[in-house]
N, C-alpha and C positions, 0 to 999 in steps of 0.2 A: 504493500500500500504506500502511495506517495504521501509525504507529509504536507500539511497545509502550507508550511513555509516554502517547501519546494515548489508547490503548485503556483503560489503567488510570485515567487522569484522567476519561474519560467515565464509567467505572464509578463513580468517586467522585461525580461530579455526580448520577448516577442515584440513588445511595444517599442522598445528601444530600436529595434530594427525597422520600425515603420514610421519613424518621426519625419515630418515634413519640414524641409528647410527653405524651399523656394518661397520668396515673398513673405517670410516669417515675420519680419519686423516692419511691414508696410504700414501698420498703424498701431497705436498704443493698445487698443482694445484687443487686437488679434493675439497679443502676447498671452492674455488670460484665456483666450478662446481656442487655443491650439487643439486640433483634433488630428490624431495620426491617420494618414491616408495612403501614402505611397511607400513601397518597399525599398529599403536601402540596406544593403548588406553591412553588418556591424563592422567587419574588417575594413571596409572601404569608407567608414564613417570617420568622424573626428578630423575633418580636414579644414574647417573654417570656424570663425566665430559664430556663425549661424547654427552650426551643429551643436556647439556648446550651449547656446541660448535655448535651443529646442529641447535639449535634455533637462536643462534647468527648469523650463516650464513644465516638463513632465514630472519633476520632483514636486512642484507645487500642486499640479493636478492630482498626483497620487494622494495628497492630503485631503482632497475633496471627494474622493471615492465614497460612495454610500456606506460601504463596509467599514470605512475608517470613521466617518462621522457618527454612525450608529454606536460604535464603540466608545468614542469620546463622550457621548451622551450617557450611554448605559454605564460605563465604568465610573464616570464622574458623578452621576446623580442617582441611579436606580436603587442602590443599596442604602442610600442616605435617608434622612427624615424629610427630604424635600418632595418625594414623589410617592404617589400611590396610583392604583389603577384608575384610569379616567373613563373613557367611553367604553371600556372593556376591551381587553386584548383579543384580537382574532386568534384563530387556531395557529396561524403562522407565527404568533408571538409567544408560543408556549415557553420558550427558553427565558424570555423576559419575565413571564409570570412566575416561573420558578425562582428567579433571582429576587423578585420583589417579595416573595414569600419566605426568603431565607433558605431555600432549598438549592444548594450550590454543589454541583458535581462536575467531574472532568468531562462529562458528555455534553455539557451545555455549549451551544454554538458560540457563546461570547467568551469562552476560554480560548478561542482560536486567535492567535496573534499574527497570522499570515499577512493580512492586509498591511500591517505596519512594517513588516519586513520587506514588502514590495517597495514601499517608499524608501526604506533604508538602502535597498539595492540600487534604486535609481541614483541615490546620492553617492554610493560607493563607486558606481560606474563612472560618474562624472569626475569624482575626485581622482580616480585612477587614470582616466584617458585624457581629460582636458589639458593637462600640462603639455601633451604632445602637440597641441594646436598652436602653442606659442611659436614653435619653430616652423609651422606650416602656413600660418596666416599672418602677414605683416600687420594686419589691422587688429590683431588680438595680442596685446602686450602682456607682460608679466603683471602689471598693475591691473589690467582687465581680469586676468586669471585670479588674482588675489581677491578682487571684489566678488567674483562669482563663487569662489571657494567659501567666502564668508557667509554667503546666503545658504549654501549647501550644508556647511557645518552647522549652521543654526537649525536648519530643517532636521538634520539627522539627530542633533542633540534633543530637540523637542520630541521627536518620535521615540527615541530611547527613554526619555523621561516619562512619557505615558506608560511605556512597558514596565519600567522599574516600579512606578507607583501602583501598578495594577498587579504585577506578578512578583515583584521584589528581585528575583533572579531570573535572567533570561540569557540566551546565547548572545555573545557580543561578536557580531560579524562586522569587520572593518574592511574586508577585501571585496573587490568586485567579483560577482559570480557570473561566469560566462557560460554559454550553451555547451553542454557536455561535461562541465566541471561539477562533479558530485562531491568533491572533498570537503566543501564548505557547508553542505546541507546538514550534516550530522555533527553539530557542535554541542558540547556540553554547556550547561548554564555557567555564567560567570557570577561571582559574588557581587552583591549590590554595590559595595564600595568601589570595586573595580570599574563597574559600569558608570557610576557617578563620577569617578575620577576622569574617565574618558569624556563624559559629557562636559564637565568643567573645562577640561583641556581644549575641547573643540570650541567652546564658547569664548574662552580667553583668546584663542587664535582668531576667531571670527571678529572679536572686538577690535583687533588691530586694523582691519581692513573694511569693516562694514560701513556702508554709506549712511550718512546722516538722514538723507531723504533722496527722492527721485524727482526733485523739481516740483512742478505744478500738477503732476499726475497723481491725483488722490488715490486711485485704485492701486497704483504702485506703492505709494507711501504707506498705505495700510495693508496691502495684500502681499507685500514682499518683505523679506527679512532686512530690517534696518538696524542701526546701532541700538535704538530703544528696544526693539524686539529681542535682540540678543541679550540686553541687560535684563529685560523682564523675565526671560527664561532663566537666566543666571540667578536672579533674586529668588525665584521660586525654588530652584535647586538648593541654594544656600539655606533657605528656610527648612527644606526637607532634611538637610544635613545638620541642622541646629547651629549653623555658622552665622550667628545673628548680626554681628557687627559688619560682616561682609554684605549681608542682605541689606542692611540700612544704607551702606555706602552706595551700593548699586541702585537702590530705589531713589536715593537723592539725585543721582545722575539723571534719571528719567524725569523726576518731578521738576527738575530745573529747566527742562526743555521748554522754551517760550511758546512753541507752536502747539503744545499739548494743553488743552483746557477742558474742564468739565462743561458739558452742555447744561443749560438751565433746566430746572426740573420740569416745567410745562412742556418743554420740547424734547426731553430725554427719550421718551418712548418712540417718538417718530424719527428723530434724527439718529439716535444711536442704534436702535434695533430694527427700524423699518427701512430708512434710507441707507444706513450703514456708512462706514468710512468716515465717521464723525471726528470732531476735533479731539475727543478723548480716546479714540481708538489707537491702539499701538500695533496690533497684528490681528487681522481677521481673514478668514478664508473666503475667497470671492466666488460667488455663484451667479448664474445668469440663466433665465428661462430658455434662451435660445441655444445654450451650450450645455449646461448641467444644472438642473434644479436641485435645491437642497431638500430632497425627498424625506430624509429622516425628520427634519423639523416640521415639514408639512404633515407627516403622519403621526408623529408622537406629540407635537405641540398644537397642531390644528392649522386651519387655513380658511379662506373664504368659502370654499366648498364643503369643508367639514370643520366647523368651529370647535367641536368637542374633540380634542386630541386624545390619544391613548394614555398619556400621562396626565395626572392632575395633582394639585397641592392638597395635602391633608387638611380636612376640616378642623382637626385638633390644633393646627398651627395657623389657620387663616383668621383674618379679621375682616368682617364685612360691615362697613360703616352704615350702609343704607338699610340693612336688615338688622342692624344692631346685634350682630353675632360675633362673639370672640372665642376662638379656640382656647382651651385650657392651657396649652403650651405655646401659644403664639409669641413670636418675637416682636409683634406689633402690639401697641398699647401695653407695653411691658412695664410692670410696676417695680421700680427700683426701691423706693421707700414709700411711706404713706402719702408723701406729698410730691414725689418725683416719678413721672411716667415717661418712658421713651416711646417715640414713634406713634403718638396719639393722632397726629394729622399727617401721617406718612403717605406721600403720593404713590409709593411703590406698592402699598397694599391695594391700590385701585388700578394701577397700570400694569402690574406684572401678572395678575391672574384675575379671573372674573367668576362669579357664581352663576350656575345654571343647573336646575334640577337637583339641588342639594349638594352638588360637587363644585370644586373650585378649579376651573380649567385654566391652563397656561395661556396668557395673552402676550407675554414678552416673546419677541421674535415672530409670533404668528399674527400680531395685530398691526393695524395701520395707525389708528388713533382712537383715543377715548374722548367722548364729548359729554359734558355735563349740562343737563337741563337747568336753566336758571329758575324755572317755575317749580319743578318737583325735586330738584337736587339729585336726580338720578343720572346714572351714566348710560350712554349708549356706546356700544363697541363696534368699530368698523374693522373688519379683517382684511389682511392683504390678499391680493390676487396674484402677486408675483412671488418670487423665491427670496429667501433670506440669506445673507452672509452669516457665517458662524464666527463669533468673536472668541479669540484665544486669550488676548490680554487687552485691558484698557486701563486708563489712568487711575480710576478709583480702586481697582484691584491692587495696583502697585502701592497706593497710599495705605491700604489696609494690610498689605504684606509688611510694609514698614512699621505700622502700628504693632503688628504681632511680634515682630523682631524686637522692637523697643521694650515690650512687656517682658519678654524673656531675658533681655539684658538687665532689666530692673530686678528680675528674680535672682540673677546672678550677683548683683551688687547692691544688697540691702543697705539703706532703705530704698534707694532707687527712685525717690520721689520725682526728681526732675525728669527722668526717663518716662515715668508713668504720665507725667504732665504732658510731655511731648506726644505720647501715644494717644491720649485722649484728644489732644489738639488735632492730631492727624485724623482720628475717627470723625471728629466734628465736621471736617470738610465735606465728605459725601453725605453725612447725616443731615447737616443743615441744608444741603442742596435739596434733599428729599423732604425736609420738614421746614419749609419756608415760614418765617415769622415766629418759629418756636425758639425756646431758650436753648442756649448751648449746653452740651453735656459738661458737667463740672467734676473734677477729680474728687472734690469733697464728698460726692455721693457714691464713690467707688473706693472704699477705704483700703483695700488689699490688692495685691498683685493678682490673686485669683479672680477678684471682682472685675478688674480691668480686662483680664484675659477673656472672661465670659462676655464682656461688652464687645470686644473686638470680634469674637466669634458670632455674636448676634448680628452685628453690623455687616459682617461678611455674608451671612445668610440673607439678610434683607436686601443687600445691594446686588449680590451675585447669584441669587437663586436661579436655577435652571441653566446656568452657563457652564456646567460640567466641572464645578469646583467643590461642591459640598462634601462628597465622600472623601476626597483627598484632604480637605480641611480637618475632618474628623479623624482620619488616619494619622495626620501630623500630631493632633492632640493626644491620641492614644500612645503614639511612639514616645512623646515627651513624658507621659505619665507612667509608661511601662505597664499599662493595663488598659483593657477595653471596657472597663466598668462605666466610665463617663460616656464614652462613645455609645455604648449600648443603651444608656439612659436616653440620650438624644434620639437615637433611631427608634426606640420603643415608643416615643411620643406619637409617632404617626399612626400607630394602631395599638393603643394601650391594652386592648382585650386579647391580643394575639397570644397564642401559646407557642408560636414558632420563635426561634432565635433570629431576630431580624438584624442583629448587628454582627458581632463576631465573638465566638466563645473565647478565643485566645488571640494573641498578637499575630500569630501565623495565619489565623483564619481571616484576617483582614484582606489578605491577598487572594487572587483567584487561583484555582488549580491549573496545572498544565493540561492542555487538551489531551484526552485519551488517545486520539488519533496520532498526535505527535509522539506520545510515549511509545506507542506500538511500532512506529516507523523509525524512531531514532533511539537506539539502545544507549546512547550517551546521556540522555535526559533522565533526570530523577524527579519524581513528583514532589511538589511543595509539601513541607513537613506535615501540616495539619491534615492533608488529604491522603497521606500514605495509608492510613488504616481506617479512613472514614469514607464511606461511599457517598455521604451527604453531610452537609453542615446543618441540616434541619434537625430539630429536636424530636420530630415525630418518628 
């Protein structure tokens, strides 16, 4: 039996031999719209700058494959407290249903990592072959190569970071796999620290040559790897590794960028998530109805044709101002003290999800705009009829990463009051954007490091819900605490009556198992520890 990794890498090789180079850069839009059409033998490829640019585009296009986006959404949200069943999963979503119920086995389709290795192999091929073009095309200089390598190293680092956060240990493939080469298919897993070291090394190398921007082309500035995108990935990795001062330093570099600005609250839904490529966006995957629609968002979050998506927000966490309903564990209208309440007038509780039929369906990404009637005070929701970009990093995410790092630095340097003050100040920026006219959050109301840590986690949930962040946020928390107890408490909030284990029994259970198909085909792979003697993580 062929492994999923091998199948996807073979698909990569086939596509690399079909890349179109003629007229490739005739317009800015065509760069994002590349479709493989005519056959070119791989051995006769890599002759010109156009060849390099075509494969670079294929690296980006690989990230927009449905199988990749589904995994970004499922891996980052489905096991967290942010998501429950929405309009009901069809039979084809059986594996998602199992994950949402806490029934996780090696036979689940979402244990397959093949689509991500396809992207990695695009990157490895370009990194291996592109240097030859410098001597073959006088229009492609070493400086041009360095800029291209910076983008590709950023893409490869991001791809491996998704794999590490999901599986912890995976095969580290850094060489190009060519047709007929089977030696690199059967690799053992590498330790997490080895992979993270490689990710950091790639990103630090990319920082040397990454472009600040691509001029006036907004789709390029937000859809390609820039210096800010490299730094955002790096900050995320430093947080994962508990290297908090490094995370703060890199976040500061991003925050200091003059062109990055938060969109005003009334315009946030439309500009950031409907139109896309906003002033606060750092890196987002580009989609277009005429080229490639973002089908995972359409199906899981909803659209004009199907407003009720397959994912929804738990009623236990939701706040519905118009029906005066407040979930018992909601991060909105959160009472800090008898007199202090967070997010009482938070626009995100209106814009990011909506109620229908007793459920709270996702409106972020799927919506066009929300309009409020001056007479009744009720909202009407207009859904988009076009496809959505998928945001990987934006400015408010970086601000909250910095706040998280500052809290942990304060924990290491008691009393750390100044660091906590800085953390609350950083949280206030996205918080006050979403709570216009409300009082600032004050450190006096959060007397301990633990209290500020929980504040940051609440604000990250309010700000970044449904963006593929929440499960990884909870995993970071559990790793710091050395226990899944707090994580499980949060995840349990979405279904308090469940008898299933909706979080993770142990730290090893936070990660997905290795696909059974991969294990059968690759004798060098070893199942992740929790799943060696467990056929399922369910308590049933």
